[in-house]
C-alpha positions as CSV (number, residue, x, y, z in Angstrom):
1,M,21.0,-17.4,-10.1
2,Q,20.1,-13.5,-9.4
3,D,20.4,-11.3,-12.5
4,K,20.1,-7.4,-12.8
5,N,17.6,-6.8,-11.6
6,E,17.0,-8.8,-8.3
7,I,20.0,-7.0,-7.4
8,P,18.7,-5.3,-3.9
9,Q,19.6,-1.3,-4.5
10,E,21.3,-1.1,-1.2
11,A,24.5,-2.6,-3.7
12,F,23.7,0.0,-6.1
13,D,24.3,2.7,-3.5
14,W,27.5,0.7,-1.4
15,Y,29.0,1.0,-5.3
16,D,28.1,4.8,-5.7
17,D,29.7,5.3,-2.0
18,Y,32.2,3.2,-3.8
19,A,32.6,4.7,-6.6
20,H,32.9,8.6,-5.5
21,G,35.1,7.9,-2.3
22,G,33.1,7.0,0.4
23,M,34.7,3.8,0.7
24,D,37.7,2.0,-0.2
25,R,37.6,-1.1,-2.0
26,R,37.5,-3.8,0.6
27,T,35.1,-2.3,2.0
28,F,33.4,-2.6,-0.6
29,M,34.0,-6.4,-1.7
30,K,33.6,-6.9,2.4
31,K,29.8,-5.8,1.9
32,L,29.6,-7.4,-1.1
33,S,30.6,-10.4,0.7
34,G,28.0,-10.1,3.3
35,L,24.7,-10.7,0.3
36,V,27.4,-13.5,-1.0
37,A,25.9,-15.2,2.6
38,L,22.7,-14.5,2.0
39,G,22.8,-16.4,-1.8
40,Y,23.5,-13.6,-4.1
41,S,26.5,-15.0,-6.4
42,M,29.7,-13.0,-6.4
43,T,29.9,-13.3,-10.7
44,V,26.2,-11.7,-10.8
45,L,26.7,-8.8,-8.0
46,T,30.3,-7.2,-10.1
47,G,29.0,-8.4,-12.9
48,A,26.3,-5.8,-12.3
49,L,27.9,-3.3,-11.0
50,L,31.6,-2.8,-12.1
51,P,31.6,-1.5,-16.2
52,N,32.1,-4.0,-18.9
53,Y,33.6,-1.7,-21.4
54,A,32.4,-4.3,-24.6
55,L,29.0,-3.7,-23.7
56,A,29.1,0.6,-24.3
57,E,30.6,0.7,-28.5
58,Q,27.1,1.5,-30.3
59,V,29.1,3.9,-32.9
60,S,32.4,1.7,-34.3
61,F,34.8,4.8,-34.3
62,N,35.7,2.8,-38.5
63,D,32.1,4.5,-38.7
64,P,32.1,6.0,-42.5
65,E,29.9,8.2,-40.9
66,I,32.1,9.9,-38.9
67,K,36.5,11.0,-38.2
68,A,37.5,10.3,-35.0
69,S,41.1,11.7,-34.2
70,F,43.0,13.5,-30.9
71,A,43.9,16.9,-30.2
72,E,45.6,19.0,-28.5
73,F,45.2,22.6,-26.5
74,D,46.5,24.9,-23.6
75,S,45.3,25.6,-20.8
76,P,47.6,28.0,-18.4
77,K,45.8,28.4,-16.0
78,G,45.2,24.1,-15.2
79,H,48.0,22.0,-16.0
80,G,49.5,23.6,-19.1
81,K,48.2,21.2,-22.0
82,G,45.6,19.3,-22.6
83,R,43.7,16.5,-25.1
84,G,41.0,15.1,-25.6
85,Y,38.7,13.0,-28.5
86,L,37.9,14.8,-31.1
87,V,34.5,13.1,-33.1
88,V,33.6,14.9,-36.4
89,P,31.2,14.2,-39.4
90,T,32.2,13.3,-43.0
91,T,30.2,15.2,-44.6
92,E,31.2,18.5,-46.1
93,K,29.8,21.7,-44.0
94,A,31.8,24.9,-43.4
95,N,30.8,24.5,-39.9
96,Y,28.9,22.4,-36.7
97,P,27.3,22.9,-33.5
98,V,29.5,21.6,-31.0
99,V,29.4,20.0,-28.1
100,L,31.7,19.1,-25.2
101,V,32.0,16.1,-23.5
102,I,32.7,15.4,-20.2
103,H,33.3,12.4,-18.2
104,E,32.8,11.0,-14.7
105,N,35.6,10.8,-12.3
106,R,37.9,8.3,-13.8
107,G,39.0,10.0,-16.9
108,L,38.0,9.1,-20.5
109,N,36.9,5.9,-20.4
110,P,35.5,4.0,-23.8
111,Y,32.1,4.6,-22.9
112,V,32.7,8.7,-23.0
113,K,34.3,8.4,-26.7
114,D,31.3,6.4,-27.8
115,V,29.1,8.8,-26.5
116,A,31.3,11.6,-28.4
117,R,30.6,9.0,-31.6
118,R,27.0,9.0,-31.4
119,L,26.7,13.1,-30.8
120,A,29.0,13.5,-34.5
121,K,26.6,10.7,-36.2
122,A,23.8,12.9,-35.1
123,G,25.5,15.6,-36.6
124,F,27.9,16.7,-34.0
125,V,31.1,17.7,-34.0
126,A,32.0,16.6,-30.2
127,F,35.2,16.8,-28.2
128,A,35.5,14.4,-25.3
129,P,38.6,15.6,-22.9
130,D,41.4,13.3,-20.9
131,A,41.1,15.0,-17.4
132,L,44.0,12.7,-16.8
133,F,46.5,13.8,-19.7
134,P,48.7,16.0,-17.5
135,V,49.8,12.4,-15.8
136,G,49.8,9.8,-18.3
137,G,45.5,9.7,-19.4
138,Y,43.1,7.1,-18.5
139,P,45.3,4.4,-17.4
140,G,42.7,1.2,-19.3
141,N,40.8,0.8,-16.3
142,D,38.4,2.3,-14.3
143,D,39.7,1.9,-10.5
144,E,43.2,3.3,-10.9
145,G,41.6,6.1,-13.6
146,R,39.4,7.2,-10.2
147,A,42.7,7.2,-7.8
148,M,44.6,9.7,-10.4
149,Q,41.4,12.0,-11.0
150,R,41.3,12.0,-7.0
151,Q,44.6,12.8,-6.7
152,L,45.3,16.3,-8.7
153,E,44.1,19.4,-7.5
154,R,40.5,19.8,-8.2
155,S,40.5,24.1,-9.1
156,K,43.2,22.7,-11.9
157,I,40.9,19.8,-13.6
158,E,38.1,23.1,-13.5
159,Q,41.3,24.9,-15.6
160,D,41.6,23.2,-18.1
161,F,37.6,21.9,-18.6
162,L,37.4,25.7,-18.9
163,A,40.4,25.9,-21.5
164,A,38.9,23.1,-23.2
165,A,35.7,24.3,-23.7
166,K,36.9,27.3,-25.6
167,F,39.5,25.8,-27.4
168,L,36.0,23.9,-28.6
169,K,33.6,26.8,-29.2
170,S,36.4,29.2,-31.3
171,H,37.5,25.5,-33.4
172,S,37.0,26.4,-37.1
173,L,35.0,24.1,-37.9
174,S,32.3,25.6,-35.2
175,N,29.6,27.9,-35.7
176,G,30.3,29.3,-32.3
177,K,27.7,28.1,-30.0
178,L,29.3,25.5,-27.6
179,G,26.3,22.8,-25.7
180,A,28.0,20.6,-22.9
181,V,26.4,17.0,-21.8
182,G,28.0,15.6,-18.6
183,F,28.0,12.2,-16.1
184,C,28.5,12.9,-12.6
185,F,31.8,14.3,-11.8
186,G,31.0,15.8,-15.7
187,G,27.8,17.1,-14.7
188,Y,29.3,19.6,-11.9
189,M,31.6,20.5,-14.5
190,V,28.0,21.3,-17.1
191,N,26.5,23.6,-14.0
192,Y,30.1,24.9,-13.3
193,L,31.1,26.1,-16.9
194,A,27.6,27.5,-17.4
195,A,28.1,29.4,-14.1
196,V,31.7,30.2,-14.3
197,E,31.6,32.0,-17.5
198,S,27.6,33.1,-18.6
199,D,27.8,33.4,-22.0
200,L,30.1,30.1,-22.8
201,L,27.8,27.9,-23.1
202,S,24.4,27.9,-25.6
203,A,23.2,24.9,-24.1
204,G,24.4,22.1,-21.6
205,V,23.5,18.8,-20.4
206,P,24.1,17.5,-17.2
207,F,23.3,14.3,-15.8
208,Y,23.0,13.1,-12.3
209,G,25.4,16.4,-11.3
210,T,25.8,18.3,-8.6
211,P,25.8,22.3,-9.0
212,A,28.3,24.8,-9.1
213,A,28.9,26.6,-5.9
214,K,26.4,28.6,-5.0
215,A,28.2,32.0,-5.2
216,L,28.7,31.1,-8.3
217,R,24.9,30.6,-9.5
218,A,23.1,33.5,-9.9
219,N,25.7,34.3,-13.8
220,I,23.8,31.3,-15.1
221,K,22.7,32.3,-18.4
222,A,22.8,29.4,-20.9
223,P,19.6,27.2,-21.0
224,L,19.7,23.9,-18.7
225,M,18.6,20.2,-19.4
226,I,19.3,18.3,-16.1
227,Q,18.7,14.6,-16.1
228,L,18.7,12.6,-13.2
229,G,18.0,8.9,-11.9
230,E,14.5,9.1,-9.1
231,L,16.9,6.4,-6.9
232,D,20.0,8.9,-6.8
233,E,19.4,10.3,-3.9
234,R,23.0,12.0,-3.5
235,V,22.3,14.3,-6.3
236,N,19.0,14.9,-6.0
237,K,19.3,15.9,-2.6
238,S,20.6,18.5,-3.9
239,W,18.3,19.4,-6.4
240,P,15.7,21.8,-4.7
241,E,17.7,24.3,-3.8
242,Y,19.3,24.6,-7.0
243,E,16.5,24.6,-8.5
244,Q,15.1,27.7,-6.2
245,D,18.7,29.6,-7.3
246,L,18.2,28.4,-11.4
247,K,14.2,29.8,-10.9
248,A,15.8,32.9,-9.4
249,A,18.2,33.2,-11.7
250,G,15.6,32.8,-15.0
251,V,17.6,30.5,-15.9
252,D,15.5,28.9,-18.7
253,Y,15.9,24.8,-17.6
254,Q,14.2,22.1,-18.2
255,M,14.3,18.7,-15.5
256,H,13.5,15.6,-16.0
257,M,13.6,12.3,-13.6
258,Y,13.1,9.4,-14.8
259,K,11.0,6.4,-12.9
260,N,13.1,3.6,-10.9
261,A,16.1,5.4,-12.7
262,K,19.6,4.4,-10.3
263,H,22.4,7.2,-10.7
264,G,25.0,6.3,-13.9
265,F,21.4,5.3,-15.8
266,H,22.9,6.5,-19.2
267,N,26.2,4.2,-18.7
268,D,25.4,1.1,-20.9
269,S,28.3,-0.5,-19.6
270,T,27.2,-1.4,-15.6
271,G,23.9,-2.7,-14.4
272,R,23.3,0.5,-13.4
273,F,22.0,1.1,-17.1
274,D,18.3,1.6,-17.9
275,K,17.7,0.8,-21.6
276,E,14.5,2.8,-21.9
277,N,14.8,5.6,-19.9
278,A,19.2,5.8,-21.5
279,E,17.6,6.3,-24.3
280,L,14.5,8.7,-23.9
281,A,17.2,10.7,-22.5
282,W,19.5,10.6,-25.3
283,Q,17.2,11.4,-27.4
284,R,15.8,14.9,-25.8
285,T,19.8,15.2,-25.1
286,L,19.7,15.3,-29.1
287,S,16.4,17.6,-29.9
288,F,17.7,20.0,-27.5
289,F,21.2,20.3,-28.6
290,T,19.6,20.9,-32.1
291,E,16.7,22.9,-31.5
292,K,19.7,25.6,-29.2
293,L,22.5,24.8,-31.4
294,S,22.1,25.7,-34.8
């Protein structure tokens, strides 16, 4: 029986295409069945490609060093009202650096909530909004969540995250310096927030996210740490032009390309997870936020 390291890269590419609306589930499963005919185990294939969120908890919600709750915020230009997962350190301080955590294209799943807890345990106030709150919130599975998010108006989702960023930046526990980290769609949102209002972010870390619209990129002032996986052809093809625009705008940026890493390599709930690269990328992220948000 094969393990995830023996699964052909094309299977991960199919999943990426499926996860981003390029093919439906029936087509995706049919392609996987073709690999089964070649001797691969469907159990191993789906186990590597589809998320298992029991694997993603690195910091328990019961951890004594953090306190987690939910908070709502107004979003008059978006869906009217938003809600997110707020995690704060239990150390007593007047204020903290704050970080917005932005999920992929399927709502606030357990992996992203855990990322918020990791940040709080590291000394940041973290807030992870759920784009699906207007339609009932993350439904408990990614397929349904992905379909729900696809049905929402993209511009209103962007306004919801913009409102969430302002809510967090002005929070009573905030030191006034806002960072943002996001994954896939969330990586795009970090790039968008940096571009749509020049003075909003003090630091942004987009993981494998595409750039904001070209017309907005000249507005970027916040320092950026771009995290990319070497095997992520879909996202990486946007990087050369984005880098040119960042240089033209005089942005303080750095890009890390992680060798042999796939799209989603930081997500420890799927077979795309690359432990060594994920840990390196995360340590770089924490150091970057500590430097830029203190």
